[in-house]
N, C-alpha and C positions, 0 to 999 in steps of 0.2 A: 399566564400575562407575562412574566417578567422575562420568561425565555424569548416570545416573540417582540418584545421591544430590542430587547439585545441584538434578536437578526436585524430587522430593521435597521437601527443604529449600526451598526456596522456594514450591512449594504449600502447603507446612505454614504457614509463617510469613504467607500473605497469606488462608488458607481463610476465618479466621474474620471476617473483615471486608471482601473484595472481594465487590463488587457488579456492579461491570463490567469484562469481560476485552475488553483490546484485542490484537489480534493482527496484526502486519505481517512479509509478508514482506520479502526484501531486497533481491534482483538482481533487475533490471528492474521492481520497485517505487519501492523510493526510491534503488538505487545503480546507476549505468549499467552494464551487463551486457554485453547482447545473447547470451543465453545461447541460440538458437536458430542461433547461427551460431559452430562451433567454432574456427575461424580468427579471428575475429572477438573473439569472447569472451575470447580470451586477453591484446589488447590490456589488459585491463580487472580481469585475475584479481587482481593486487595492486595497484589502483588505489584507494588510501583514500579521494580526496578530491572525484570526480568523481561528483555526486548530480544528480538532478531535483530542480528549482527548487521551493522552496518546503513542502516537505514536513515539514522537521525545524520550520519555522514552524508548521506544521499540525499537527503532534503534539503543539510543547509548549502549545500554546494548548488542546488537547484534554484534555493533561495537568493543565493550571492548573486548569480548569474543573469538573474532575470527579474530586472529589480521592478518592474508591473506586478510581481505577483503577487496573487490573494490568495492564503491558504485558508483552508477549512479542515478540522478533524469531525467527520462525522459517522456518529457510534448511533448504533442501533440501540447499546445498552441503554439503560431506562436511567434518566439522570439524577434520580433520586437517590439510587443504588449506586453506581458508578463516578459520577462526575468528579467526585473529590478523589479517587486514585487515581481515574484519566489523567487529568490535569495535573496533579502530584506525577506522575509515571510521563509526562510528557515535558516535565519540567528538568526530573532530574536524568533524563534519558539526552537533553538537549536538544529537544528538537525543535526546528524554528519558531517562532512565535507566531497564532492564528487562532482563526474562530472557533472553540470547539463548542458543536451541537448535539445533545445527548436526545433520547425518545421523550419523551414527556408521556404521562399517565394517560395519554387520550389519541394518543397517530397511531398508535399498531403498527403494523406491518407497513403503513403508507407515511410512515415519517421520511424515509431515506428518499422516496419519490418528489415528495411535498417538497421536502427542503430544496433538491435539487432544482424544481423547475423554479422557485422563487429566486435563487442565487442565480438563474441563468437568464432569466425575467428582466430581473434585476441592477445585474453587474455587466450582461450580453457583453462578456468576453470574446476576443478575436479567438484565443486558444484554450485549451483544456484539459489538464492533464486529471485523472481518475486514476486511484490506488485503492486496488482491493483483496479479497482472500475471495477464493471458491467454499467459503464455510454457510454460508447463508445465500444471502441476497444479493450482493454486490452485482456478480457479472450480468443477470436479467436486469437490474435497475438502472447501470450504467448503459446498457444495450437500448435498452427504453428510450432514457434521456439521447443519446445519440439521436435514432430514428425520429424521436420529437423534431429537434431543431438542424435534422440534415439538410435542409433547404438552406441556410441561412449562412453558409459559406464560415464555420466551423470549425476550427483543426482539431479534432480529436486525438488523445493518446489513452490506450487503456492497458492497465496492467494489473492481472490478479494473481495473488500468489494462490501456487499448488498447494494446498496445506494438507487436502484427505482427495481421496482416489481411490477406486476401484478395490476391491478385495475378494477373493474367494467366496465370502459370504453374501457380502454386503456392497453395492456402490453406495461411498458418501461422496460429496463435492458437485457444485455447479459444474455445468459442462461451459466451458467459454464459446463466445459467440464470435460472428464474425467482427473483424478487428483489433479482438482482443489478443494480447500476450500473456502468455504465461511464463512467472519468475519465481526461482527458488530464493535466490540471493540479491541481494541490490546490484549486482555487476549485469544483470542482464537487461534491467534498468535503465543503467546509465550507458550501454552500448544503443539500444533503442533512441534515448533522448539526443544521444550524440549525431547520430544519422539526422535526426530532425532537429538540427541545431539549437537544442534545448540547453544544451551541457557542452562545453569547449571539451576539446583533446585534452587539454591538459589536466582537466578535473576528472574526465577519464580516466588519464596517467598518474594520478592522484590516489585514486582509489584503489589501483592495479598493486600500489606500491605500500599499501595499508591495510586497509577492508580485506584485497581478495588473497594478501599472505594472512593475513589473520584466518580465514575463513578455508586456507586450504591445511592448517594445524589445528583449526576446532575440533571439540568432541563431535561422536559420530553421531550419539544419541545426549544431548544436552537440557538441563533441565531446569536451569535458574541462571541468573545474572543475563550476560551477553552472548546468547544462544546463536550460534548457525543453523544448527541441523535438530530441531528439539526431537525428543524422543515419541513425541504423536504424529510426526508429520508421516505423512504417505504422500510420496511425491512421484510415484511410479508413475501417473500420466502426465508429467514433465517431459515437454518437448524440447531438446536441444536445437538453438538454430543459429547460432553465433561460431559458426569453422573461422568466418571470415577472420576474424581476431584472433586466432589461434597464432600467425606469425607475427602479430603485432607485438604482440607483450608477452614474457619469458614466462610469467605466472600462467597465462589461460589454459596452456594443455593441462598441469596439474589442475585445475580449478574445474575444467571439466572432469578430467578422471576423479574428483573426488566427489561431483556430484554425481557423474555417472553408478559410481560404488555405491553412494551412499540414496540414492533414491532406484537403484535396482534399473537402470534403463538401457536400453541398446545403445553403444556407443555411437 
């Protein structure tokens, strides 16, 4: 009941002013989690410091440049189990303030779609930014929302982190659907949002001179702290689409080479 009341109060407070809805998953999108491996996921369950490098910097720039932005951190993790860790993680990671919505004991697999419908219906945004990962339901849920609201003239932007990919033995990871852009670092999101006038060239340049440089220097297989390429990530299904940015920034050829090498994809 408290969860529902909090959501209603949040929606009521922003419904008259919000034009852009920003929804981000937490585990395996901004926080290291390795959710598809139960034993490995246990090591990150109460880790409130290990994050994907550069995501909080990107989120803060998006929030700074879009004054009408309403931020929601929507997690499938049970509130009773992960709410404290997630909130501590968002604070320590210096992510922009937003409303955190975790799963209750009763909404199971419909948790995300149910809450997204409520947010869409009550806020009535003109633009929506979805950021998630391909570990569980994000790709399917985001695509369903886009389909349901396709006739309302809403501008959707969907980004899915490639955390799990096909292997010789098993296929992990949800498939990207129409309109969804896969990413490995926050730089790919920044370049796409710049094209859509949701992020300025100055902010992209700022990320290039700070985050992109750190990504290039980062460990190939990190495990904790501020991590560019976690050891458990298999990004072999990632598709690079940003060659047009290579002449613009000195670091981009190096970043592309770093991603190609780590993900073992064709250049």
